[in-house]
Backbone bond lengths (Angstrom), bond angles and torsions (degrees), N, CA, C in turn:
res aa  C-N    CA-C-N  psi(-1)  N-CA   C-N-CA  omega(-1)  CA-C   N-CA-C  phi
1 X - - - 1.393 - - 1.590 98.99 -
2 X 1.260 116.41 140.06 1.459 120.79 178.34 1.538 113.83 -84.69
3 X 1.203 119.40 -40.23 1.501 128.28 -179.84 1.464 114.54 -172.61
4 X 1.339 118.96 177.24 1.353 123.55 -179.19 1.670 114.82 -57.11
5 X 1.394 112.20 -32.71 1.485 116.75 175.99 1.532 109.01 -65.82
6 X 1.333 113.67 -42.40 1.516 118.33 179.64 1.515 107.70 -60.88
7 X 1.286 120.69 -43.50 1.497 123.48 179.94 1.487 108.33 -60.58
8 X 1.340 119.36 -45.79 1.433 123.28 -179.05 1.567 111.37 -56.04
9 X 1.388 114.09 -42.09 1.422 127.02 -175.35 1.535 103.36 -64.52
10 X 1.323 114.13 -52.49 1.528 118.69 -174.82 1.613 111.43 -59.91
11 X 1.317 112.02 -43.51 1.499 114.59 178.23 1.579 109.44 -61.88
12 X 1.346 114.70 -39.13 1.549 118.40 -179.23 1.472 103.19 -62.49
13 X 1.313 123.91 -54.31 1.327 126.54 -168.31 1.570 112.36 -63.48
14 X 1.403 112.80 -37.84 1.439 113.64 176.27 1.545 110.71 -68.56
15 X 1.264 117.29 -36.44 1.524 117.64 179.72 1.419 111.43 -72.18
16 X 1.354 117.91 -32.32 1.504 116.06 172.81 1.443 111.94 -68.54
17 X 1.228 119.08 -35.19 1.502 119.02 178.05 1.545 110.44 -69.86
18 X 1.361 121.61 -43.53 1.486 117.90 -178.37 1.520 112.73 -74.78
19 X 1.404 116.32 -21.64 1.475 115.20 178.97 1.570 107.84 -91.96
20 X 1.342 117.60 1.85 1.510 120.42 -176.54 1.389 117.45 61.48
21 X 1.368 116.19 36.36 1.478 121.69 171.75 1.478 113.39 -86.35
22 X 1.325 114.43 -8.79 1.542 122.95 174.77 1.510 108.96 -95.05
23 X 1.261 115.97 163.18 1.410 118.89 172.36 1.651 107.68 -71.55
24 X 1.236 119.29 120.53 1.387 119.88 -177.68 1.602 107.15 -137.89
25 X 1.343 110.80 130.42 1.499 114.79 176.58 1.532 106.53 -114.43
26 X 1.318 117.08 121.99 1.408 123.35 -178.02 1.599 107.21 -93.28
27 X 1.270 116.73 126.37 1.483 119.18 -178.74 1.628 103.83 -124.84
28 X 1.436 111.56 121.59 1.501 113.22 167.63 1.537 109.58 -65.61
29 X 1.315 119.78 129.63 1.395 118.69 -170.69 1.666 108.39 -70.91
30 X 1.293 114.15 -26.50 1.462 112.33 173.57 1.558 118.53 -60.19
31 X 1.353 111.81 -17.87 1.455 115.23 -179.97 1.558 113.17 -99.34
32 X 1.350 113.35 0.73 1.385 124.14 -174.72 1.600 112.26 -88.34
33 X 1.281 115.93 116.49 1.500 120.47 171.07 1.572 107.00 -107.40
34 X 1.399 114.93 102.55 1.471 118.40 -173.47 1.616 108.16 -55.54
35 X 1.250 121.28 -21.44 1.486 120.46 -173.00 1.537 112.65 -95.96
36 X 1.322 112.06 0.06 1.414 117.00 -179.16 1.543 117.09 -82.67
37 X 1.270 127.89 110.00 1.455 131.39 -169.16 1.490 106.28 -59.86
38 X 1.453 121.60 -26.26 1.426 121.51 179.28 1.477 116.12 -60.71
39 X 1.291 120.93 -21.45 1.459 125.81 -179.56 1.448 109.10 -90.35
40 X 1.211 126.57 14.55 1.389 124.53 -179.40 1.645 103.56 -81.00
41 X 1.310 106.02 143.44 1.520 114.74 -168.82 1.622 114.22 -95.98
42 X 1.370 114.30 -17.10 1.475 121.68 -170.75 1.499 107.52 86.63
43 X 1.277 112.67 -167.66 1.433 121.94 -172.77 1.508 111.98 -87.40
44 X 1.224 119.01 154.81 1.397 125.75 178.69 1.424 116.23 152.44
45 X 1.330 120.94 -173.01 1.455 127.58 176.74 1.564 105.69 -105.49
46 X 1.308 116.04 79.24 1.476 113.63 -178.53 1.460 110.74 -97.83
47 X 1.250 113.11 145.84 1.487 129.44 177.97 1.475 109.85 -112.94
48 X 1.377 117.44 133.77 1.354 112.42 174.72 1.514 117.31 -119.98
49 X 1.287 114.68 143.26 1.577 120.33 -161.49 1.488 102.58 -123.61
50 X 1.356 123.43 116.19 1.349 128.49 175.67 1.521 110.75 -87.70
51 X 1.344 115.97 123.46 1.385 120.89 -177.70 1.458 114.74 -116.16
52 X 1.279 122.98 149.02 1.542 123.62 -177.06 1.478 116.04 -57.61
53 X 1.309 118.45 -43.76 1.511 119.83 177.56 1.505 110.82 64.01
54 X 1.386 118.08 -144.70 1.363 121.14 -177.89 1.538 117.98 -70.48
55 X 1.314 115.68 -15.05 1.497 119.98 178.17 1.440 110.93 -52.98
56 X 1.322 114.85 -38.91 1.472 120.45 -172.27 1.542 111.42 -68.90
57 X 1.312 120.10 -12.60 1.410 120.69 -179.19 1.523 112.20 -87.61
58 X 1.351 114.64 -5.38 1.512 117.70 -172.18 1.537 110.57 -84.62
59 X 1.307 120.37 -32.02 1.394 121.85 -178.49 1.531 108.93 -158.61
60 X 1.311 116.56 141.88 1.499 117.69 -179.36 1.509 113.81 -64.48
61 X 1.337 118.91 -20.72 1.475 120.04 178.30 1.581 106.09 -69.79
62 X 1.252 115.73 -37.21 1.427 121.00 -176.94 1.478 109.25 -74.95
63 X 1.374 120.88 -39.59 1.402 120.63 176.02 1.527 109.78 -63.84
64 X 1.235 118.33 -25.63 1.541 119.99 -175.53 1.502 112.94 -75.78
65 X 1.334 119.53 -8.15 1.390 118.94 -175.94 1.628 118.10 -66.40
66 X 1.287 116.73 -45.70 1.490 119.09 169.51 1.539 111.40 -72.60
67 X 1.278 112.58 158.09 1.416 117.17 174.49 1.610 110.28 -58.84
68 X 1.354 113.84 127.52 1.455 116.48 -174.98 1.539 112.83 -63.79
69 X 1.300 122.10 -15.64 1.492 126.87 175.95 1.496 112.40 -85.76
70 X 1.357 115.91 -7.39 1.473 122.17 -176.46 1.546 109.28 -85.92
71 X 1.268 122.94 102.82 1.419 124.26 177.23 1.560 114.44 -58.82
72 X 1.326 115.04 -29.50 1.367 122.41 -177.71 1.538 112.41 -82.66
73 X 1.232 121.60 -15.82 1.499 126.26 176.30 1.495 106.34 58.22
74 X 1.336 118.62 61.69 1.489 126.77 -179.96 1.424 114.97 -78.21
75 X 1.263 123.15 126.37 1.431 125.10 177.54 1.460 112.06 -102.32
76 X 1.311 115.58 -36.97 1.545 119.82 -176.02 1.527 105.56 -158.42
77 X 1.475 113.06 147.30 1.409 122.80 174.18 1.586 106.10 -120.87
78 X 1.316 117.70 122.85 1.508 117.21 178.30 1.533 108.12 -131.60
79 X 1.317 106.26 175.65 1.468 114.64 179.97 1.541 108.03 -154.95
80 X 1.298 115.61 -162.29 1.422 120.08 -173.25 1.518 112.02 -120.76
81 X 1.335 120.43 137.18 1.382 123.75 -166.72 1.598 111.58 -62.18
82 X 1.185 116.26 -34.70 1.476 121.47 -176.82 1.536 118.23 -81.25
83 X 1.406 114.24 -4.86 1.424 122.84 -167.78 1.571 116.65 67.96
84 X 1.494 116.83 6.62 1.348 122.21 167.21 1.508 109.55 -117.31
85 X 1.304 114.22 175.30 1.383 121.71 -177.42 1.510 113.49 -71.16
86 X 1.303 117.26 106.50 1.536 121.97 175.09 1.509 106.81 -109.93
87 X 1.211 116.36 0.07 1.615 123.04 176.52 1.563 107.45 56.34
88 X 1.323 113.65 47.10 1.434 117.04 179.05 1.637 110.82 -69.36
89 X 1.419 116.64 -13.62 1.453 114.64 170.80 1.511 114.25 -61.09
90 X 1.341 113.21 -30.20 1.518 115.54 -178.69 1.490 109.61 -69.41
91 X 1.426 116.47 -30.97 1.519 118.10 175.45 1.469 110.77 -68.00
92 X 1.335 118.22 -30.48 1.417 120.45 -179.70 1.497 110.92 -68.02
93 X 1.405 114.16 -46.00 1.453 115.17 -179.91 1.505 112.75 -63.86
94 X 1.373 115.79 -45.28 1.447 115.92 -177.96 1.603 112.26 -60.78
95 X 1.386 115.75 -38.20 1.367 120.57 -179.93 1.555 114.12 -61.92
96 X 1.346 107.51 -42.91 1.482 113.40 179.64 1.450 113.12 -71.05
97 X 1.333 119.37 -37.26 1.488 118.58 173.98 1.537 112.55 -64.96
98 X 1.338 116.31 -33.25 1.449 116.90 176.65 1.542 110.65 -68.49
99 X 1.398 114.89 -39.29 1.499 115.33 177.93 1.503 108.11 -68.02
100 X 1.254 125.85 -32.23 1.474 125.79 176.69 1.450 109.05 -69.00
101 X 1.282 119.78 -40.75 1.488 118.16 177.34 1.459 112.28 -63.95
102 X 1.293 117.62 -45.25 1.510 122.51 171.90 1.471 112.39 -43.66
103 X 1.360 112.75 -51.43 1.465 122.10 -174.60 1.673 104.11 -61.15
104 X 1.301 115.04 -49.51 1.480 117.90 -177.89 1.519 114.07 -59.13
105 X 1.365 109.10 -37.55 1.566 115.53 -179.83 1.492 114.26 -71.10
106 X 1.457 114.35 -45.33 1.447 123.71 -169.21 1.518 112.19 -92.60
107 X 1.307 120.62 -32.35 1.317 126.81 -178.96 1.539 110.32 95.83
108 X 1.345 116.43 2.75 1.512 125.07 176.25 1.477 107.36 -145.71
109 X 1.313 112.60 156.67 1.480 122.98 176.85 1.495 112.65 -83.38
110 X 1.282 120.16 145.72 1.432 124.81 -179.85 1.609 111.29 -105.41
111 X 1.305 109.67 47.74 1.487 114.98 -175.21 1.540 113.41 -72.75
112 X 1.375 115.11 -13.26 1.423 117.11 172.24 1.517 117.42 -82.49
113 X 1.283 117.17 0.42 1.463 125.23 177.11 1.455 110.26 -103.01
114 X 1.425 111.87 158.54 1.483 113.72 -179.93 1.466 111.20 -79.08
115 X 1.349 117.02 136.68 1.529 128.60 -178.57 1.463 105.30 -113.46
116 X 1.403 111.65 170.41 1.515 117.65 179.96 1.526 113.57 -78.87
117 X 1.356 111.07 -8.97 1.496 116.00 176.58 1.471 109.65 -149.48
118 X 1.427 117.43 145.27 1.466 117.04 -177.98 1.453 119.60 -62.98
119 X 1.313 113.04 -24.79 1.573 116.67 177.31 1.568 112.67 -60.42
120 X 1.309 114.45 -35.43 1.402 121.71 -179.27 1.597 112.84 -62.33
121 X 1.440 114.06 -28.09 1.391 123.55 -173.02 1.611 100.64 -72.01
122 X 1.323 119.04 -22.22 1.501 121.00 -168.21 1.572 106.45 -90.35
123 X 1.279 122.77 -0.99 1.492 125.95 179.75 1.491 108.45 -89.67
124 X 1.317 112.36 89.65 1.491 116.85 -178.02 1.463 110.01 -93.36
125 X 1.350 114.81 169.61 1.561 121.31 -176.68 1.458 102.94 -60.98
126 X 1.263 120.55 -48.08 1.585 117.54 -174.07 1.511 109.34 -61.11
127 X 1.353 120.30 -43.70 1.423 118.41 -177.45 1.493 113.38 -61.68
128 X 1.347 112.23 -45.31 1.528 116.84 -179.57 1.514 112.15 -71.00
129 X 1.250 119.22 -21.69 1.470 123.11 174.56 1.495 106.46 -71.39
130 X 1.291 123.66 -33.96 1.386 127.39 -177.75 1.700 110.74 -76.64
131 X 1.301 113.44 -7.30 1.374 113.17 177.67 1.474 118.12 107.24
132 X 1.415 114.56 0.67 1.542 117.88 -176.27 1.636 102.10 -66.52
133 X 1.315 110.11 141.36 1.407 120.33 166.57 1.544 111.09 -141.71
134 X 1.344 118.91 140.18 1.428 119.25 174.31 1.483 115.24 -60.95
135 X 1.315 115.45 -27.12 1.477 123.47 177.60 1.451 110.21 -65.83
136 X 1.275 125.87 -18.25 1.491 126.73 178.90 1.533 109.96 -93.19
137 X 1.336 115.28 0.22 1.539 117.64 -179.90 1.519 112.76 -93.46
138 X 1.247 117.51 173.97 1.472 123.43 170.70 1.485 113.90 -116.86
139 X 1.225 122.74 154.38 1.513 124.75 166.50 1.419 109.57 -124.77
140 X 1.242 114.86 130.80 1.457 128.64 177.21 1.582 106.20 -95.90
141 X 1.254 117.11 120.94 1.446 119.10 171.57 1.509 110.82 -102.86
142 X 1.211 116.85 111.69 1.413 129.82 -167.65 1.664 108.76 -101.49
143 X 1.362 115.83 122.90 1.378 116.88 172.67 1.606 113.90 -85.50
144 X 1.236 115.82 106.23 1.455 116.99 -173.82 1.577 113.43 -80.02
145 X 1.303 116.41 -8.40 1.529 124.07 -179.77 1.461 101.04 59.68
146 X 1.418 112.26 -142.31 1.465 118.63 -171.46 1.440 110.18 -101.10
147 X 1.361 114.45 2.35 1.495 115.25 -166.46 1.541 111.36 -96.43
148 X 1.378 120.55 -28.82 1.327 120.59 179.55 1.537 114.99 -160.66
149 X 1.405 117.75 170.80 1.354 122.11 -176.27 1.594 108.32 -134.61
150 X 1.272 115.31 -157.06 1.507 115.40 -173.03 1.536 110.44 -71.29
151 X 1.334 119.86 -23.62 1.425 121.66 -177.64 1.563 106.82 -66.40
152 X 1.288 122.29 -35.18 1.448 126.20 -178.04 1.582 108.17 -66.88
153 X 1.361 113.34 -46.81 1.482 117.21 178.11 1.667 109.90 -64.84
154 X 1.248 111.87 -38.01 1.544 111.81 -178.82 1.550 107.20 -68.05
155 X 1.329 121.34 -42.92 1.445 118.83 175.52 1.478 115.83 -65.31
156 X 1.299 116.85 -41.67 1.434 122.52 168.47 1.454 113.76 -49.45
157 X 1.418 117.99 -51.95 1.378 115.12 -179.63 1.538 112.44 -66.52
158 X 1.339 114.08 -39.32 1.502 113.29 177.61 1.505 114.76 -60.96
159 X 1.268 118.64 -37.93 1.413 122.83 -178.57 1.516 110.15 -72.72
160 X 1.350 119.45 -30.44 1.466 125.39 175.16 1.433 111.47 -70.90
161 X 1.330 121.03 -50.29 1.412 123.91 -173.62 1.633 116.41 -113.97
162 X 1.274 115.94 6.92 1.424 122.96 172.29 1.504 113.34 69.74
163 X 1.218 121.06 20.25 1.351 126.93 172.12 1.568 109.92 -167.96
164 X 1.379 117.22 167.72 1.348 119.71 -179.97 1.593 112.13 -77.49
165 X 1.235 116.84 171.47 1.623 119.27 174.07 1.518 105.19 -62.77
166 X 1.235 112.76 152.47 1.541 116.99 -167.54 1.555 114.49 -59.21
167 X 1.308 114.28 -30.59 1.554 113.43 -174.79 1.571 108.32 -103.78
168 X 1.352 120.97 7.87 1.430 122.41 168.05 1.514 105.48 -99.73
169 X 1.323 114.72 80.17 1.526 123.21 -178.37 1.550 110.25 -64.19
170 X 1.346 117.82 -21.84 1.444 118.84 177.80 1.499 107.37 -158.17
171 X 1.262 118.65 158.06 1.480 121.95 166.56 1.386 114.76 -74.00
172 X 1.298 126.56 89.43 1.502 125.06 -166.68 1.570 104.22 -116.61
173 X 1.275 127.34 3.99 1.399 123.01 176.27 1.432 114.36 -66.39
174 X 1.279 116.79 164.43 1.506 120.68 -176.34 1.498 109.00 -62.05
175 X 1.371 116.89 -28.13 1.486 119.34 -174.58 1.545 113.72 -85.63
176 X 1.354 110.97 -9.50 1.542 116.68 -173.38 1.619 108.93 -56.97
177 X 1.354 114.09 122.91 1.415 121.33 175.57 1.418 111.72 68.87
178 X 1.254 125.99 14.63 1.417 128.50 -177.13 1.518 111.20 -61.27
179 X 1.335 115.87 139.14 1.371 123.65 -178.50 1.405 121.41 -73.36
């Protein structure tokens, strides 16, 4: 966080997202084909927010992953390296589906190996045995306009719940702590 003004902006951005005062497009991941050009969003500063969705109904251990005070059940907040739409959320979905396929094929998760997206690293054998599937989750595509990017949503979440979303172990995006 740069300063108190940045903190206020981040809280404002997070509140605008959770109250749906920002343009948000919610996509069920089961309906998403990352290779389909019809799902292209166009240009802009898009933030993607992975939410638990129906996966949380499968097992109490899965439901306990997001903060219990978080009505959105956020698992991960991401953005795009260039500040423009690179549709990195599609990379997340593809990487998670590959990780789930590896689990189905091998009988264990390969979360100790490098994946194309950090969320895929979170798909452990235990989690997948409980019935978690990326296809049961939702992804919110948030238009940050010119005002903010994923860093503001991350700070807003952290200021609201006193820690980052569960699968954002660190602020490692290109915009993290940018001056």
